C-alpha positions in Angstrom: -14.4 40.7 -15.7 -12.3 38.6 -13.2 -15.3 36.4 -12.4 -15.1 34.4 -15.7 -11.5 33.2 -15.2 -12.3 32.2 -11.6 -15.2 30.2 -12.7 -13.1 28.6 -15.5 -10.4 27.7 -13.0 -13.0 26.2 -10.7 -14.4 24.1 -13.4 -11.0 23.0 -14.4 -10.3 21.8 -10.8 -13.6 19.9 -10.8 -12.7 18.2 -14.1 -9.3 17.2 -12.8 -10.6 15.9 -9.5 -10.7 12.1 -9.2 -14.3 11.3 -8.3 -13.8 7.5 -8.5 -13.6 7.0 -4.6 -16.9 8.8 -4.2 -18.4 6.6 -7.0 -17.1 3.5 -5.3 -18.7 4.6 -2.0 -22.0 5.4 -3.8 -22.1 2.1 -5.7 -21.3 0.0 -2.7 -23.9 1.9 -0.6 -26.6 1.2 -3.2 -25.5 -2.4 -3.4 -25.8 -3.0 0.3 -29.2 -1.3 0.5 -30.6 -3.6 -2.1 -28.7 -6.7 -0.9 -29.6 -6.4 2.8 -33.2 -5.5 1.9 -33.5 -8.7 -0.2 -32.0 -10.8 2.5 -34.1 -9.0 5.2 -31.1 -8.2 7.4 -30.0 -4.9 8.9 -27.3 -3.1 6.9 -26.2 -1.0 9.9 -27.4 -2.7 13.1 -26.3 -4.7 16.1 -25.4 -8.4 16.4 -25.8 -10.9 19.2 -22.2 -11.8 18.8 -21.0 -8.6 20.4 -17.9 -9.7 22.3 -15.9 -6.5 21.6 -18.8 -4.3 22.8 -18.9 -6.2 26.0 -15.1 -5.8 26.4 -15.5 -2.0 25.7 -18.2 -1.8 28.4 -16.0 -3.6 30.8 -13.2 -1.1 30.2 -15.6 1.7 30.9 -16.2 0.1 34.3 -12.5 -0.3 34.9 -12.5 -4.1 34.4 -10.7 -6.4 32.0 -12.8 -9.5 32.7 -16.4 -9.8 31.9 -18.9 -10.2 34.8 -20.3 -13.5 33.6 -20.1 -16.2 30.9 -21.7 -15.8 27.4 -21.5 -19.4 26.1 -22.0 -18.5 22.5 -19.2 -15.9 22.4 -16.1 -18.1 22.7 -14.8 -16.6 25.9 -11.6 -17.6 27.5 -11.8 -19.1 31.1 -8.8 -18.4 33.2 -8.7 -18.8 37.0 -12.5 -18.9 37.1 -12.9 -15.5 35.3 -14.2 -14.9 31.8 -12.1 -13.0 29.3 -12.4 -12.0 25.7 -10.3 -14.6 23.8 -9.4 -12.3 20.9 -6.8 -9.5 20.4 -8.0 -6.2 21.8 -7.8 -3.6 19.0 -11.4 -4.0 17.6 -12.7 -3.0 21.0 -11.1 0.4 20.8 -13.5 2.0 18.3 -16.4 0.3 20.1 -15.3 1.9 23.4 -16.1 5.3 22.0 -19.3 4.1 20.2 -20.7 2.7 23.5 -21.1 6.3 24.8 -23.6 6.8 22.0 -25.1 3.3 21.6 -24.4 1.6 24.9 -24.4 -2.2 24.1 -26.3 -1.7 20.8 -23.4 -0.7 18.7 -23.8 -0.6 14.9 -21.6 -3.7 14.3 -22.9 -4.4 10.8 -22.0 -0.9 9.7 -18.5 -1.2 11.1 -17.5 -4.3 9.1 -18.7 -2.6 5.9 -16.9 0.6 6.8 -13.6 -1.3 7.6 -13.6 -3.1 4.2 -14.6 0.1 2.4 -11.6 1.9 3.9 -9.4 -1.0 2.9 -10.8 -0.9 -0.7 -10.2 2.9 -1.0 -6.6 2.4 0.3 -6.0 -0.2 -2.4 -7.3 2.3 -5.0 -5.1 5.1 -3.7 -1.9 3.0 -3.6 -2.5 1.7 -7.2 -3.1 5.2 -8.5 0.2 6.2 -6.9 1.7 3.3 -8.8 0.4 4.7 -12.1 -2.6 2.5 -12.6 -5.4 4.1 -14.6 -8.6 4.9 -12.7 -10.6 2.0 -14.0 -7.9 -0.6 -13.4 -7.2 0.7 -9.9 -10.9 0.6 -9.1 -11.2 -2.9 -10.5 -8.2 -4.3 -8.6 -9.5 -2.6 -5.4 -12.9 -4.3 -5.8 -11.3 -7.6 -6.6 -9.2 -7.5 -3.4 -12.0 -6.2 -1.2 -15.5 -7.2 -2.2 -15.2 -9.9 -4.9 -14.4 -12.8 -2.6 -15.3 -14.4 0.7 -14.5 -11.1 2.5 -17.9 -9.9 1.2 -19.7 -12.5 3.3 -18.1 -11.2 6.4 -19.5 -7.7 5.7 -23.1 -8.9 6.1 -22.7 -9.7 9.8 -20.9 -7.6 12.5 -20.1 -10.7 14.6 -16.9 -10.6 16.7 -14.9 -12.9 14.3 -15.7 -10.7 11.3 -14.9 -7.5 13.1 -11.4 -8.7 13.9 -10.7 -9.8 10.3 -12.3 -6.8 8.5 -10.5 -4.3 10.8 -7.3 -6.2 10.4 -7.7 -6.0 6.6 -8.4 -2.2 6.9 -5.4 -1.6 9.1 -3.0 -3.6 6.9 -4.2 -1.9 3.7 -3.8 1.5 5.3 -0.3 0.5 6.3 0.6 -0.7 2.8 -0.8 2.5 1.2 1.2 4.7 3.6 4.4 2.7 3.1 4.1 3.1 -0.7 3.5 6.8 -0.1 6.8 7.0 2.0 5.0 7.7 5.3 6.6 5.0 7.3 5.8 6.2 10.8 2.0 6.1 10.4 2.4 2.9 8.3 4.1 1.1 11.1 1.5 2.3 13.6 -1.3 0.9 11.5 0.7 -2.3 11.0 1.0 -2.7 14.7 -2.7 -2.2 15.1 -3.4 -4.8 12.4 -1.4 -7.3 14.5 -3.7 -6.5 17.4 -6.6 -7.7 15.2 -4.9 -10.7 13.6 -1.6 -11.8 15.2 -0.3 -13.6 12.2 -0.3 -10.3 10.3 3.1 -9.8 11.9 4.5 -11.5 8.9 3.5 -8.7 6.7 6.1 -6.5 8.4 8.7 -7.9 6.1 6.8 -6.5 3.1 6.8 -3.1 4.7 10.6 -3.3 5.3 11.2 -4.3 1.7 9.1 -1.4 0.5 11.0 1.0 2.7 14.4 -0.3 1.5 13.3 0.1 -2.1 12.0 3.6 -1.6 15.2 4.6 0.1 17.3 3.2 -2.7 15.1 5.0 -5.3 15.6 8.3 -3.4 19.4 7.7 -2.9 19.0 7.9 0.9 22.0 6.7 2.8 21.7 3.7 5.1 22.3 5.8 8.2 19.7 8.4 7.3 17.2 5.6 6.4 17.7 4.0 9.8 17.2 7.4 11.6 14.0 8.0 9.6 12.7 4.6 10.6 13.2 5.1 14.4 9.9 7.0 15.2 7.8 4.4 13.5 9.6 1.5 15.1 9.4 3.0 18.5 5.7 3.7 18.1 5.1 0.2 16.9 7.0 -1.3 19.8 5.0 0.8 22.2 1.8 -0.6 20.7 3.3 -4.1 21.0 4.3 -3.4 24.6 0.6 -2.5 25.3 -0.5 -5.8 23.9 2.0 -7.6 26.1 1.0 -5.7 29.2 -2.7 -6.4 28.5 -2.1 -10.1 27.9 0.0 -10.4 31.1 -2.7 -8.7 33.1 -5.3 -11.2 31.9 -3.3 -14.4 31.5 0.1 -13.9 33.1 1.7 -14.3 29.7 2.5 -11.3 27.4 2.1 -13.5 24.3 -1.2 -15.1 25.2 -4.3 -13.5 23.6 -6.7 -16.0 25.1 -7.6 -18.7 22.5 -5.6 -21.3 24.4 -8.0 -20.8 27.3 -11.1 -21.5 25.3 -12.8 -24.7 26.7 -12.3 -26.6 23.4 -8.5 -26.1 23.7 -7.9 -25.8 27.5 -9.7 -28.9 28.9 -11.7 -30.6 26.1 -8.6 -32.0 24.4 -8.4 -30.0 21.2 -5.1 -28.7 19.9 -5.4 -25.2 18.4 -2.3 -25.1 16.2 -0.5 -28.2 15.0 1.3 -29.4 11.9 -1.1 -32.3 12.0 -3.9 -30.0 10.8 -2.2 -28.9 7.6 -3.0 -32.0 5.5 -6.7 -31.9 6.3 -6.9 -28.1 5.8 -5.0 -28.3 2.5 -7.5 -30.9 1.3 -10.4 -28.6 2.2 -9.2 -25.1 1.7 -6.9 -25.5 -1.3 -8.2 -28.6 -3.2 -12.0 -28.8 -2.5 -14.6 -27.6 -5.0 -17.3 -25.2 -3.8 -20.2 -27.6 -4.4 -21.1 -31.0 -3.0 -23.9 -33.4 -4.0 -26.7 -33.9 -1.5 -29.0 -36.6 -2.9 -30.2 -35.2 -6.3 -29.1 -31.7 -5.6 -25.9 -29.8 -5.6 -25.2 -27.6 -2.5 -22.6 -25.0 -1.6 -20.1 -26.2 0.9 -20.7 -24.3 4.1 -17.6 -25.4 6.0 -15.0 -24.3 3.5 -13.6 -24.9 0.0 -10.6 -23.8 -2.1 -9.5 -20.2 -1.2 -8.5 -19.8 -4.9 -12.1 -20.1 -5.9 -13.6 -18.3 -2.9 -11.3 -15.3 -3.5 -10.2 -15.4 -7.2 -7.9 -12.5 -6.7 -5.4 -15.1 -5.7 -5.8 -16.7 -9.2 -4.9 -13.3 -10.7 -2.0 -13.0 -8.4 -0.8 -16.5 -9.3 -1.1 -15.8 -13.0 0.9 -12.6 -12.6 3.6 -14.5 -10.7 3.8 -17.2 -13.4 4.1 -14.5 -16.1 6.8 -12.7 -14.2 8.7 -15.9 -13.8 8.4 -16.7 -17.6 9.5 -13.2 -18.6 12.2 -13.0 -15.9 10.6 -10.1 -14.1 10.7 -11.5 -10.6 12.3 -8.9 -8.4 13.6 -9.4 -4.9 10.5 -7.6 -3.6 8.2 -10.1 -5.4 10.2 -13.0 -4.1 10.0 -11.8 -0.5 6.3 -11.2 -0.9 5.7 -14.8 -2.3 7.8 -16.2 0.6 5.9 -14.3 3.2 2.6 -15.2 1.6 3.5 -18.9 1.8 4.7 -18.7 5.4 1.5 -17.0 6.6 -0.7 -19.4 4.7 1.1 -22.3 6.3 0.6 -20.7 9.7 -3.1 -20.4 9.0 -3.4 -23.9 7.8 -2.1 -25.1 11.1 -5.3 -24.0 12.8 -7.7 -26.7 13.7 -11.0 -25.3 12.4 -9.8 -22.6 9.9 -12.9 -20.6 10.6 -15.7 -23.1 10.9 -19.0 -22.3 9.3 -18.3 -19.9 6.4 -18.4 -19.1 2.7 -15.1 -20.2 1.2 -12.0 -19.9 3.4 -12.3 -16.8 5.5 -9.0 -17.1 7.2 -7.3 -16.5 3.9 -8.8 -13.0 3.8 -5.8 -12.1 6.0 -3.6 -12.7 2.9 -5.5 -10.2 0.7 -2.9 -7.4 1.3 -0.3 -9.6 -0.4 -2.4 -9.6 -3.5 -2.7 -5.8 -3.4 1.0 -5.4 -2.8 1.7 -7.7 -5.8 -0.5 -5.4 -8.0 1.6 -2.5 -6.8 4.9 -4.2 -7.5 3.8 -5.4 -10.9 5.3 -3.9 -14.1 2.0 -4.1 -15.9 -0.1 -1.1 -14.6 -3.5 -2.2 -15.9 -6.0 -5.0 -15.7 -6.3 -7.2 -18.8 -9.4 -8.9 -20.3 -8.7 -12.1 -18.3 -8.6 -10.2 -15.0 -11.8 -8.3 -15.7 -13.5 -11.6 -16.5 -12.2 -13.0 -13.1 -13.6 -9.9 -11.4 -17.0 -10.3 -13.0 -17.2 -14.0 -12.0 -15.8 -13.3 -8.5 -18.3 -10.6 -7.8 -21.3 -12.7 -8.8 -20.1 -15.7 -7.0 -19.3 -13.7 -3.8 -22.8 -12.3 -3.8 -24.3 -15.7 -4.4 -22.2 -17.3 -1.7 -22.9 -14.6 0.9 -26.6 -14.9 0.3 -26.5 -18.7 0.5 -24.7 -18.6 3.9 -27.2 -16.1 5.3 -30.2 -18.1 4.0 -29.0 -21.5 5.2 
């Protein structure tokens, strides 16, 4: 007779279980199967732009420099040796994968996995902030796949691995901070900086979250500082590792290697400059996505307004305007807006802003700010306008990704 209550309890647990993450994984897996089949590209395979795999293989041989030049991989040349010109964290998972795949690592799978983890992190943090399942899933998709980040998931090239893993690490950090797990949050934050150095600005958002959570829990200043020590120490250890690695390569703890690319070291280019801001603003803030070529209209393949490329920023902007009108701008939101603008300006100082691309891929580094603003918002659901933006953004992202691959 006890079997029936047990079955009933089991069915109750199943009914109460949130299956949305599994549904998201299934839906995105089906989408990529059809999308990659249509474009005749590998959904899981290797890419010729495998800089991080080469770095991992060099580590296995006890080396930090590569044995020879690979002209198509943007290697740094310093004192006659060839080094990877990117921060090192994306090579860490590839180090372990090389034992299974050698130099044929599943790069295309990794970029999809990184963004998927970021998407699920957004869903998790918004559910903790009392969003309903549908709105949390919609906002997670809007942040992760309904923008120019989608285009990067179709190719596991070195540049895209850095950005997608940086996105993944930052979203995990944000989710853990809002769950009051600051030590692992700061660890993932430190790893995100090892993918995209300008992500260091996001640390101010994590600090604001921590201060707010401590106030809500009536934790004293002294106790709050003590609780923060393990995470800060762990993050500083990671940062020290970056510094030591950079010093071993370039004799400078702050140099990741881009300054020793030929285009910046001896061909006369300037990597970061205030002089680049006006040109980049014209392209990546004001430009429309299409240009006329004779009688035909074509998608711009060297960048256009990031607000159109990733419409989640339009949703974020509308929410900011609404909060200003109804006087709901908190200190947390003001700090978030300030950090967003600072990091955007830092990105706009770059000479190329990503080169050949759909939209404005460097601005994908700013997506965690949009997710954080959703979390800070007083309105815990998506309205009709935001659902319409999601529908448009998803269709346009798929179209843009296909056009870039087919061009």
